[in-house]
N, C-alpha and C positions, 0 to 999 in steps of 0.2 A: 172528765175526772171529776167528782163532787170537789166543792168548796169547803175547805176547812176553816172554821173561824178559830184563830188564836190569838191570844191576848199577850202583850208586850211585857215583859218582867224586868228586864234591865235594858239599859242604854248606856252604851258607851260612847264618849265623844273621841272620835282618830284624829281629826284634825277641825281646822277653821271650817269646812263645808262637808264632813263625810262624818258620819255616825254608822256604829253597829247595834242593830235590834236585836235583842235573845226575845225567844217565844218560849210559852209554856208548851209546846210539841217539838219533837227531836224529827228529823227526817232521815230515811235510809236513802241514801246517794252515793252516787259516783263523782269525785271530785270534777267539776265543768259544768254538770247539768244546772237547772236552774229552776225556779217555781215562778208562777202567774202570782203577782201581789195584785189583790184588789183592795184600794184607797176609796173607801165607800163614797160615792157624790163626786169623785174626782175622774178614776181612770184606772185601767189594768194593765199593769208592766212586767217586763220580765227581770227577775233579779237572781244573779248567782248565790248559791249557798256559799256562805265563807265559813260556818260553822255547821254542826249537826242542826243548830237550833236558832240560827242565827243568818241575817242578812247585812252585807255593807253598801251602805246608801249613799251617793254624793248627791248634792242638791244642784240639780242644771237642768229641772223644768219643771212644771208644775204639780207634776206626780211626786216625783222626787224631792221637791222641797215639801210637799204635803206630809210624806211619808217622817223627813227631818223634823218636821214641825210636831209628831205623835209625842206622847208622853207615857210614862208606865202606866199598865193598866187599861189603855186604849187598845183597840183591837182592829185587826184586819182579817182580808178573806185571802187563803192562801190555797192555789192548785199545784198539784206537781207532786214532785220533781217530773221535770220533761226532758227529753232530748238525751245526746249521747255523750258522756264525758271522756275524760282523759284516759287513754288506754296504753299502758306502759308494757311495753315488750322485752324490751333489752337495756336495763339500769346497766350503769347510773345515767341520770338524766340531767341536763342542764333546763332549768326555768329562767324564763326571761319576763320579768312583769315589770310593768308600767302604770303608773298611778293606782286608782281604783281596779285595775287588771289584776292586782295582787291577790282579789278576794278568794277567787276560784281556785288560785294556784297554792295558797295556804294550806287547804285541806288536803292537797295533793302531797306538797312537802312533807308534812306530818305522816300519812301513809307511806313514804318512801323513805323514812328515816335513813342517814348516812349513806343514801346512793342519790343524792342531790347535789348539785351546785346551781345557788339561785344569783342571778343578776337584779336586782329590784331597784327601781328607778322612779324618778317624781322629779316634780319642779323644784322644789325645795325640801331641806329637812326635816321640814313641819308635816309635809306630804308624803312621808314614807309611812307606809301602812306593813304592819305584822313583823317589824323588826325580829323580834324576840322569837318568832313562831318559826320562820326562816331559820336564823341562827342556831336553833335549838336543832334543826332537822339535818343541817349539813354546813356546806361553807357557802358565806354570804358574801358577796361582792354588791356595793353600794354606788349609784351615779346620782348626781342632781344637776338639773341644769344650770342654777347658780354658782355651784361649787359649796355649797353650806354644809355637806355633809359627802365623804366617800371621792371619787372621781367626778370632777368637772366635765358635764357633757352628756350626752344621751346614752342609753343604755348599749345601742349597738358599737358603742366605742369599744367595748371590753370584749366583745366576741372573740378577738383572734388571738387574745389573750390566756384562752382559758381552754385547758385539754382536759381529756380524760372522761369523755361522755360518748355515749353511744344513741342518744334521742334529744332533742329541743323540743320543749313543751312552752307555749306563751300565750299570754295575754296583756291587753292593753292598747293601746290608741294603734289604728289599723297601718298608717303611715309605719309605727315601728315595725309591727309584726311583718308587714311586707319585707321589709330589709332582711329581716331576721329569716323568713323564707328564701329571700335571693342568698344569703351567706349560707343555710343549710345545702341549698341545693348546690353549689360548689363545692362545699365541705362533703357531698355524697353522705349526708347525714340526714335521718328520716326525722319527720317534723309533724306537729300537731298545733293547733291554732284554735283559740276560742273567740267566735264572731258576735258581733251585737248587730242586729238588725231590727226593723221594725216589725214587732210580734204581736198577732192580734188574738189568734185560736191558742195557740199553743200545740195543736194537733195535727199540722198538715193539711188541714182544710181550705184556707182561705188564700193561701199564697201570698202574702202580704210581705213574705221575708225571703222570698226565693233568689237566689245569686244568680247573676248574669254571667256566661250565658247558658250555664248546665240545667240551671232551673232546680237545682237542689234547695231545701226548702231549710232554711237554719234553725226553725221551731222543732223540727222532727229529726233530719238529717243531720244537725248538728245540735247543738251551737259549734261543738269541738271539730275540726276538720281535719283530715290529714295534709300537710303539705302538697303532695302531690295532686289534690281536687283541687286547689287553690290558683295554683301558677298561671292559668290562663283566665281571664275575666276582670270582673271587677275589682276582687280583692287589692285593697289598698290604695284603689282610684276613686272611688263613690260607690255609695248606697243610695237606696229610695227613700222618702220622706212618707206620710201618710197618706198623699194622693199618688202615688208612684212614680213622683218627680224623680230624676237624678239630683242629686246633690255631691257635689266634690268633697272629698276629704280634706 
């Protein structure tokens, strides 16, 4: 797919190290799909769409730091959307969002208005993302590691307290999502998870993002997978870096 040049029309500071960048182009996408973002002279990386015309970025490496340093009027190259998004079959749905994992779940919440319950977690109150978007779409439960807002503790603490949903959909730290999957298995509830892996091509050719041992490609078979596809293998245990070496989560 060709690279589209997009201009940054607005930037919203979400927290100390998270920005949302809005573009002069809107994308047709299923929540959970991603775009490949080319930061000229730096790198090309996958980013979930948090709005029809925007991405939400945490500065954690060279490429994301370069994106967060851009200003209104600057441009990026964008390919996509790519991959599979969340597929809702039996609402109501429980969303479990951790940190910047809230980005692909916020448009999903808005598309399911009044048919969702959300657990939104972060390290501190300042790092909670899209509170009003989730609150306006349905019931919202908040957790923070330090207790500065909502329940003090991880998002998984609330899983046993919430009832009235038929599916679970989650995005966030993979160790958190592994625990959500374990809960879903015990509860007998279908689940879906958005994975982050090292993606180079975005179209399933290079194999850099394959999951062990199934060989499923996160870029094209995912990034959203059914929980049943992730019960065995590397999910929640390790991922591979740019050289293919295993990195424990």
